Phi, psi and omega in degrees: 000142180287155183297323181294325177291322178298317179295318180298314179295322178296316179291326177296316178297319178297320178297318178295318179298312180295323176297319178295319177295320178299315178296321179298320181285331184277323185281151178296318180296321179297317178295324177295318178298315180295324178296316179295321177297317180298317178298317179298321179290328177293326181275347186303312181300320179296316180295318179295320179296318178297318178297317180296319179296314180296321179295318179296320177299316180295319178296322177296320177297318179298318180297318178298318179296317178296321177297319178296317179297316180297319179296318179294321179293326178291323180289327180285316186273000000 
């Protein structure tokens, strides 16, 4: 494909993308969707922190169990 056609297709795609974003911003439903996305992004750090804490607790339990198994195996062997 020639370079001028590649640029034309690229600019056409960019135009469609910008048009879609424009429609999203203008419509009531689009603004509602963006508002919900914004709320979700505001809560994301808190949710990630909760997930990390729960994961760490579970990893600690697994480590304790492995330590118990290792101790029992040492007494047997």
